[in-house]
Every structure is written in structure tokens, then in C-alpha cells.
N, C-alpha and C positions, 0 to 999 in steps of 0.2 A: 093326459099322457101324450108323448110325442108319437107321431105316426110314422116316423122314419124307421125303416127296417134295414139291417145290413144287407148290402148287395154282394153278389158273388164276384170275386176277383176275376179279372180278365185282361185282355190286351186293350191298349188305347189305339185303335186303328189308324188315325191320322199321323201318329208317330211311328208305330210299329212297322207298318207296311212300307212307307217311303224309306225308312232306315234300312230295312232288309233289302229293298230294291237297289238302293244306291251302293250298299256294301257288296251285294251279290254281283252287280254289274262289274264292279272293280275287280273283284276276286276272279270272275270268269275271264275278264280281259287279261289279267296277269297269268292265269293258268293256261289259256289257249295261245297267247302270244307272249311268251316269257321274254324273248329277245327285245321285241318292241317295247314291252313294259319296262325293261331294264333301262333302255335308252330314254324312254319318256320320263321315268323317275329321276334320272340323273339331270336331264335338261330342266325339269321342273324345279329341282332343288336349287340349281344355279340361278335360275330366274327369280325365284322367291327371295333368295339371299340378296342378290344385287338390287332388287326393286324395293323390297320391304324390310330389309335388315334394320334400317333406322327406326321403323315403326315398332319392331320388337323391343329395341333398346329403350326408346322413349316410354313405351307402355309399361314395361317392367319397372322402370324407375318410378313412374307414377303410382303403380300399385304399392310399392314399399312406402312412399311418402304418405299415401292415403291411409294405410293401416296404422302407421305410427301416430299420425295426427288424430285419427279417430280414437285410438286408445287413450291419448292424453287429454282429449276433450271431455266435456260433461257427458257425452254420449257413451263413454266408456263404462258407466255404471248401469246402463240398460241391460236387462237380461235377455238371453236368447230363449225366450219362452215367457209365460206369464210371470208377473212379479213374485208370485209365491213358489215358482218352480224350483226344484233342486236337481243337481246333475244326476244323470242316469248311471254313470260309471265312475269308479274311483280314479284317482290321479294315475295310479299305476296302469290300470287297464286303458285309460284314455291315451296316455303317452305311448303305450305299446302299440295301439292301433294306429296312432298318428305316424309313428316311426315306420312301421311295417308297410303301411299302405303308400306312404309318400316317397320313400327312397330305397327301400330294401335291396333289390337286385342291383341297382346302379352302384351302391356302395361296394358290394362284393366284386363287381365287374371293374370298377375304375379306382378302387381304393389304393392299389399299388400302381396300376398302369398309368393313371393320368399324371401324378407327380413325376414319375420316371420319364414319360414322354415329353413333358414340358422341360424337364432338365436336359434331356438329350436333343430336343428340337424346340428351343424357345422361340416365341414370336418375334422377339427383338433381343439383341445382345448375343454374347458368346455362349456356346453350349458347354456343358460339363464343367461349370465353374461354381464357386460358392454363391455368386450373385444369381446364377441360373437356378440353383436349388432354392434360394430364398424366393425368387419370382415364381418358381413352379408351385410352391405351396400357397403363395398369395393368389395366384390364378385359380388353383384348385379350390381354395376356400371361397373365392368369388363365385365360381360355378355352382357350388353346393351350399351356399350360405343363405342369408335371409331373403334374397330375391326370389328364390324358388318358393319358399314358404309364404312370402307375401302374396304371390299369385294364388296359392291355395287358400290363404286367409281371406282374401277379398271374396272369392266365390263361395267359400264356406260360411262367412258372415252373412252375405246376402241371402243364401238359401236358408240358413238357420233362422234368421230374423223374420223373413217373410213366411216361412212355414210354421214355426213354433210360436211366434208372437202375433202374426197377422192372420194365422189359420188358413194360409194358402197351400196348395199342393207342394210337396217337396220336389220341385222341378226347376230347371234353369229358367224357364219362361216366367215363373212367379216373380223373379227379381225385376221383371220389366213392368210390373203392375203400376208403379207410380206414373208411368208414361202412357201406357196403352190401356189401363184398366182391365175390364172383363174380356178384352180382346186377346188376352193371354190364352184363353180357351179356343181361339180361332186359328186361322192360317198362320198369322205372325208368330204366335206362341209355339205352335206345332213345328214351324220351320226352325226356330231356335232350339227346340228340344231334339230335332233330327240332327242338327249340327253338333249338339252335345253328344249324342249317341255315336256319331261318326268319329268325333275327336277322341272320345273315351276308348272306343274299340281299337283304333289304330295306335293310340298311346300305349295301351296295355299290350297290344301285339308287339310293339317295338321292344318292350321290356321282356316279353316272352322270348323274343329272338335272342336278346342278350343272355337271358338265363339259360336257354337251351345250349348256346355256344359254350358257356362256362361249365355247365354240368357235364357236357360231352368232353371238354378238356380235362375236367377232374377225373372222369372215368378213364380216359386215355392215360392220364398220369398214374393212376392207381393200378389199373388192371389192363392197360395196353389195349383197351377197346377203341376201335377206329372212331375219330371224332368228326367225321364228314357229315354231309347234309342228311344222309339217311339216319344216322344216329340221332341227330338233332330232331328230326321229325318224329322218331319213336319216343324221344323224351318229351316232346310237346304233347304227344298223345297221352302218355302215362300221367304227366303232371296235370294236364287238363282234366283228366278223369278224377284225380284227387281234388282239384279245385271245384269240380262240379259237385262232388259229394259234400264238400265243405259249405258251398253256397246253398245246397238244399237243406242243410242242417240249420241255416239262418245265422243272423248276426251274433247272437249270444252263444248258440250252441257250437258253431264251427269257427267263424272268423275270429271272434275274441280269443278263443283258446289257442289257435294257431299263432295269432299275433303275440300273445304272451310267451308262447314257446320260442318264437323268433327272438324276443327280447332277451331271454335267458341264454339262448345259444349264442347270440351276438355278443352278450356281455362276457361269456366264457371265452370266446375266441379273442376278444379285445383285451381281456385281462392276461391271456397267455402271451399276446404279442408285446404287451407293455412290460410284464415281469421278466420274460426271458429275452427281451430285446434290450436296446440301450435305454434303460428306464429313465435315468436322469436327463439324458439328451432329449428324450421324447417330451418330458414335461417342460424343459427349457424351450424347446422348439415350439411347443403348444402356446406358451405365453407370448413368444415373439411373433408367431404366425397370427395370432389374434390382433396384436398391435399393428402389424403390417397391413392386415386386412381392413381394420377400422380406419387407419390413417389414409388409405387410398380408396375408400369406398365410393366417394362421390365421383372421382376421376374415372374409376373403372366402370361405374354404372353407365356413364354416357359416352365412353370412349369407343368410337367406331374406326379408329386408325385412318381417318379420312385424309390426313395430311402427310402420311408416310408415302403413299403411292406405291407401296410394296406389295407385290403379289403374294409373298409368303404370309404377311400379316392379314391380307384379305382372305387367304385360304384358311388361316387360323380362325378367323371370326366365323367363317362358314362352317368349318368342321367342328368347332368347339362352342364358343359363346352363343352364337345364334341358334345352333342346333339344340343346345341345352334350353335356351329360353323357349324355343318352339315345343320342345319335348315337355317342359313343365306346363306350358299353356295347354297343350293337347291333353295332358293329364288332369288339368284343373277341373273339368266337369266331374271326373271320377273321384279324385282325391277331395275336391271341395265338397261335393255332395256327401261323401263318406264321412269327412270331418264334421260336417253339419249334423249328420245323422247321429253321431256319437257325442255331440256337444250340447245337447239340450240342457238348459238350466244354468249355464255358465254366463257370466257377464261378458260384455264385449271386450273390456280391458283384460279380463282373465283369459279369454279366448286368444286375443292377439298376442299377449305376452307368452302364453303357453305354446301356441302354434309357431311363433317366430323364433323363440329362444330355446326352448327345451330340445326339440329335434335337431336344431342347428348346432347347439352345443355338443350333443352326442355325436353328430356327424363330424364336427371339427376334430373331436378327440379321436374318432375312428380314422379320419384322414391323416392325422398326425402320427398315430401309432403305426399305421401301415405305410403311408407315403414317406414320412420322414424316417421310419425304420428302414425302408428300402433304400432311400438316398444315403443313409449312414452306412449301409452295407457297401454301396458303390463307392462313396468318397473315402471312407475310412478303412474298410475291410477289402477294398479293391475287387469287389464282386461284379466285375464288368459283364459277366455272362447274364446278369439280370437285365441289363440294358438290351442286350441282344435278344433275349427271350421276349421281352415286352415289345420290342420293335417287330418281332416275328409274329406274335399273336397276343393281343391284349387279354384274351380270355384265359390264357395260361399264367398270367402275371401273378395272381395270388398263390398258385400252387408252386411256382418256382421260388417265390418269396418264402413260403412255409417250409420248403425243402432245406433252407438254411438253418432251421431250428431243429432241436431234438423232437422225437415223437412225430416225425413227419407224416407217417402213414395215418396216425390217429387224427392229427390236426387237419389233414387234407380231407379225410372222411367228414370231419366236423364242418369244414368249409363247404363241402359239396352238399351236405345235408342242410346247411343254412341257406344256400342258394335255392335248394328245392322248396323249403318252407317259405322263403320270401317269394319265390315263383308262385306258389299256391295262393298266398295271401294277395298278391297283386291281381291274379286272375279272378279269385272268388269275390274280392272287393269290387273290382271292375264290373263283374257280372251282376252283382247286387245293385250297383248304381244304374246300369242299363235297364235292369228289370224294373226299377222304380220309375225311370223315365218313360218306359213303354207300357206301364201298367195303367189300367183304367182308373181315373180320378185319384191318382196317387196312392191306390190301395196296395196292400201286400200282394206281390205278383204271384201267379199260380206256379206250382212246382215245374211244370213242363216248360214254362217260359224261362225259368232260371237255368234249366238244363240247356235249352236252346242257345242262349246267349253265351254260356260258358263254353259250349262246344264250338260255336261260331268264332270266338276269339282264337281258339287253337287253330281252326281252319284258316283264318286270315293270316296268322303268323306263319303257318306252313307254306301257304301259297306265295306270300311275299318273300320269304326266305328262298324259296325255289326260283322265283322270278328274278330277284336281284340281290339277294342276301341282305345284310344290314343296311346297305345303301338305300335299298327300296323301302325299308322300314323307316329310315330317317326321313326320306322324302315324303312318305305318307304322313308322318308326324308334322312336318313343316306345313304341308298343305292343309291338314285339318286344323292347325293352330291359327292360320291366317284370319279367317272370319271371327274366330272366338276371341282374338286379341281385342277387337273393337267391342264385342259383346260384353267382355269383362269390364271395360271402361264404362259402358252404359249401366251395368249392374252396380258399379261403385257409385255412380251418380244417383241412381235410383235409391240405393240404400241411404245415401246422405239426405236426399230429399225426404224420405220417410222418417228418418231419425229427427230431422229438423221439425217436421210436423208434429211428431210425438212430443218433442221438447216443448213446443208451443202449447200442446194440450196439458202437459204437466203444469206449466205456468198458469193456465187458465183454471186448473183445478184448485189452485191455491187462492184464487180470487173469489171471495165470498160476497155475494150481493144480496143474500136472502137471510131470513131470520133463522137463528141457530136451532137445529133440530134437537140438540140436547136440552135446550130450555123447554121446548114443547114436551119432550119425553118426561121431563122432571115435574112439570107443573100440571099436566093433564092426566086423565085416567085415575090411578090410585094414589097420586101424590108422591112425595119424595121417598116415603117409606117403602112403597112398592118398588120404586126404581132401585133403591139401595139393595133390597133383597134380591132383585134380579141380577145386579152387578156381582153380588157375592155368591150366587148360586152356581151349582155345577150340574147342569141338566144332562139327562141321558140322551142317547142317540134317538130313541123313539120319541122322546118329548120334543126334540128339535124338529124331527121330521113331521110330527103332528102340527107344530107351530107353523112350519112352512106351508103345509096343505091348508090349514084352517085360517091362518092369518095372512101370510104372504101372498098366496095365490089369489084370494079375493081382492086384495089391495091392487095387485097387478092387473087383474081383470077390470077393476074399476077405472084404472088409468087407461087401459087399452080401449075401453068403450069411449072414453073422452077423445082419444086420438082418432078413433074411427069416425066420431061425429065431425071431426075437423078434416075428414077425408085423408088421414094419414094411415098408411098400412102398418100394422103391428102384428106380431106373432108371440103367443105365450107357449112356453114349453114347461111341462110339469113332469118331474121324474121322482124317483124314490127319495133322493137326498138333496134335490135342488129344484128351483123354480126360477124362471127368468123370462124377461120380455125383450124382444128385438124390434125396435122401431125403425122402419125403412126410411132413409133420408135420400133415396135416389142415388145420384152420382156422388153425394157427399158421404162422410163416414156415418154408419148407422149408430144408434144409441142402444146399448145393451145394459140392462140392470137385472141382477139376479141375487138370490140368496141360496147358500148351500150349507149343508151340515159338515163341519170339519172337526176332526178329533184332535185333542191336545192332552197333555198330562194334566190331571186334575190339580188345581192350586191347593196348597196346604191350608189356606184360610177359608175354603169353601164351606158353606153351611153343612153341618154333618148330616142332617136329615135328607139333604138332597144329594149327598155324595155316596149313598149306599149303592152297591153293585150286586146284581144277581149272578153274573157269570164273569169269568176272566175276560171274555170277548167284549163285554159291555163296559169294562173299566175305562176310565178316562173322562175327560171334560170335553163336551161338544159345544160348538158355537154356531150360531146362524150367521155366517159370515157373508157380507156383501161382496159381490164381484161385479166388475164392469167388463167391457170388451178387452181391456188391457190386462185383466187378471184380478186376483183377490185384493181387496182394499184394507184387510186386516182390522176390521171392526165388526162387532156383532150387533144384531138387532133383536136378540131374544127379549121378549117382554114388551116389545113395541105394540101398540094398538094399531088397527088398520089405518086410522087417520095419521098416526105418527109415521107408519111405513110409507104412506102416500107422500107425506111431507119430505121424507128422505129421498124418495124416488124423484120428486120434483127438484129437490136440491141438486141432485146429481144431473138431472136433465138440464137445469139452468146453466150448470157449469159446462155441459157438453155444448149447449148453444153458444156460450161465450167462446169456447174453443173454435167452433165453426166460424164464428165471426172473425176471430183473429187470423185464421188461415185463408180466408176468402181474398 
């Protein structure tokens, strides 16, 4: 039996304490010297944009190209988990959690405001024209399109692959394993995880600031409650408490349910805007917007307006595109890890297509319904007060837009409720990710730690709002995104390197240099009659477990003794339903061979005498299935003698040695 015992969950000190120290120092600085902090954040934002704006553009373009190329390659069929794994969540739950965690509050805040602002203040060309409206939607689609989700996809892919397929901790540092090996558990890996905590916390704090402003505006619109900084602070406290409750309940108990609630509330509000708005115009605009977006995708991806020499376009890049890219990058540890956490068992191709296209498609429809709906009001219905309202405060844009519809009071309440639920989902998802990053050995974090980080997110949002408002939050996002921009590039390269090695191993597994095990199994022991009976039988679970203990375990021990004689370290683990050997190859990939009991539906052709069942629980067909380090191999060794099992072990080991030869 294995001697390993479950350990008590706790903090990971090299990540937890430096993260708290850095964040605490910045929060104290902003709280004690708010005026200096405000000036500092403004100067820092200008310097980052002027110096590293090109890096943000180039990196985000690389992320998108990498994701698409990976999905189209042979690596797209690799699973994010063992080969036999299945997805943990249904498509509906998966899409709901992707959508809620990735974009929620931003859609509510900018759905009406951004198209109207670009229409009234375009980066180039004349304002308040049909061309300005067309460009406004093209730019909005660009900011909320596949680029943002490509960032999340790269981080999520790397984390899911290394955690679920390579059995490394679910941490950002694990993606660096191809380059630094076991040093991911040392100072280098801890530093990367601290940067991830820093970026996640300030990215979420930025969203909390936007959400607080919009909820306050909604309450002011509905009930004339003052929407100043005091109201926003109270709202952050209330909703942080709700998020804390959700994160304590866990992924399935709290976060999944709130995410699904978000999806239904958002669908209801979207349907309302389409049906009661200019329906035909919205669908026509949706089609044209997608065409305009796709036709100008490459140009927009790398356009830094360097040849215009225009301060207005430079200011546009700073306030919009580069801020968005930095915001998405700062969110990438949070959203990427969350997406990875809920995507186990999906293939890389399925992951990329789902993450890039489904939330983006829903976002585009949302932006068209609310953005083009608002532009139609302005251009056709002459609702110029909407432009004035958006210029005065982007946080009130949604409520001024809904005021043009019937049932204004009801839809405004629905909109406010949706902002709150998105607010809660962003906070509790972010807290869950930081908990995982700062927990010991990637274990489930203790409850007090979940509460600590959820509360700290609210505190950071309050302090930065007090020190410099949204501008301070934007500057913090830009700063936290800078180092992570390069880390994501390294993660992508590490993922590609590991996938390439695994592809080589798959090729080596198809290369047979030894005598066929099936021949040995047929010709030795009880002859072909015994083998045929074995193939047609339907053994019980107890029979398979007995076979594993009485036949497989001795065979593995015999092989292990031979390895030990050759001064190669090996370890055998025997459990109730499985037994496996792990042969240490030092710096190279270890060899793992095991057999486990797996339950399937009993085949109709199984021998009747062996197919009887005593209880409902014992019904089914059990196989003694071989598994390697990569997962189940989908063949059974029930009925093999110890010599035949040893032959199969050596077959697989010879293939493993061939794989090591190819990758050296």
C-alpha cells in the first residue's frame, strides 16, 4: 500500500507572504499619501504607454496567432488531462463560467458607452457621421473580440496541460517547467506566482471599481441615492461580502450557480434590447460589423498609429486599446487559471474553439444590441441627449439607454442586479485563483485564506478609488500587466515545447521493435482456448482487484528488483483498484506502468456464467486496464500470466526508451 497520507491544507509561505507584503505596501502608500499616489499613477501610466505600448500590441498579436495555429495542428487532438478523461462540466455550465469570469462587468459598463464615445470622439475622421458609427462598432469589436480571449486561452491552455496532463500544481509557475524543471518550486517559480497574484488582484480590483461606479449610478437613477465615492465604498463592502460567501461555498456550490444565473439574466436583458429595439437593424448591423471586423483584423492588430503623429490618436491608444490589452493581460492569471480549472478533459482544439469563439460571439451580439441600438437612437431618433449623458458619465450610459424603452424601472433594476452578480462572480473567481496560487502544494486552500483574499480585493479597490479613482486602477492594471506580458510568451513557448515532446513520444509508441505480446499471451499458459474465454468473459470488480494484487503486483515487483540490481530507483504503489511502478530516470521523463480496475457496461456477448451479479452496485464489466504516465491505454490484461505481464511491461518500457532516444 502507498504510505502517502493527505496533508492538511495551508498557505505556501514563499508566495503568500511576499504577495501580502507588496500589495500591503502599495495600499498603505496610496492610503497615507493619496495625492502623491494619484500623481504617481498618472505619470506611471503615461510612461508605460509611451515605452511599452508596442510590446503590448506585438504580444497580443502573437497570442492570437499561436492559439489558432495550435488548434489547427496535430496537437489540437491532445486532451487537457489523461487520454481517458472526460469534461467535468456540461457545455452550458462551461460557457456560463467562461462568459461571467472573463468579461461580465466590462460589458455592462461599456456596452452602450464605448460605441457612443467612439462615434462622438473618433480617433480619426469626422464625428457624428455614418462612417464614424461604422468605425465605432469596428473598434469596439476589436477591443472585445478574439484578442482578449486569445490571452486567456494561452494561459488557460498552459495551466490545464501542465496540471492535468503532466500532474504539476495548478500554478502559473508550472508552465515554466520545460525550461527550469524542478526549480519551479524555488525562488524563480515563486516570483512568477507572486507576479500572478499581484496582477490578478489589481485586475479584479479594476473591475470592482467599474462595477461599484455603475451600481451606484443605477441606484442614483432608480432611487436618487447619491453616487459619490462613499456610496461606491459601501457597495464594494456589501458585494465583497457576497463574493466571500460564494468563494467559501466553492466552485460547484457557489461560483457555478452564480455564473449560470448571470447567463440567464444577461440573456433576458439582451433579448429585451433586441425585441423592443430596432430588431431588423440590429441583425443587419451584426452581420456587417462582423465583416468589417474580420476584414480589418490584421491591420488593427498591429496598428500603433505611429505615422500619424497625432496627439489625439496617441491619447486614444493610451486610453483605449493599450489599456484594454493591459487589462486583459492583468486578468489573464485569474481568468486563465479559472478557465483551466473548469476545462479538464477537453481537447486543445475544443478548448481553443470554445474559448475564442463562443464568448466572443455572445459579446459581439451584446455590443451590437446595445451599441448599435444606442447609435440608432442617436442617428435616427435624434436622441442626442444620450451622447451628452455618456460624455458626462460612462457609468450611467446603460441606464440612460434603458430609459428610452418601456418598463424602464424594471429593466434598470434587472441591469443593476446583473452588474451585481457579475461583480460577485469576478470577485469570487479571482479570490479562488489567488487562493490556489498561495496554497501549499496546489491543495485546496483553507477557508480563512479564501476569506482573506476576497476581503483584500475589496480593500485594494476602495483604497485605489479613494487615491485616484478609475485612473489609479487603470495605472495599476498597466503596471501589473507589464512583466506578465513576457511571462505569457514564455508560457506559450513552454507549452509548444512540451507538446512537441509528447508528439514524439506518440510516434515512438507506434514503433514496435519487440516480439508481439498478443502472440505470447495466446501461445503460452492455457493455450488459445483459455485466451478466448478470457476475451469473452465479463469479470466482476472483486475478480479484477484480486488479479491486480495476485498477478500484477508480483510481476511489477519482479521488474522492480531487476531495476534495483541495475542501480535504477523505482517505486511500486499498490492500492485497492490499481497497482503501478514508477521508474526514476533522473532529469529525463520517468517511466510509469500500471494496471487499474475500470468499470464498463457489460457486453451482450459475455459468457453468461461470468456475467451474474449479486447486487446493482456490482453490475457492469470490469477490465484490468493498462495505464502509463500519459493516461489509460485502453487495453486490458485480464488473464495474463505473470510472465506475460512482465513481457507487456518490457514492451512499454522499450517504447519509452525509444522515445527518450528521439528527444535527446
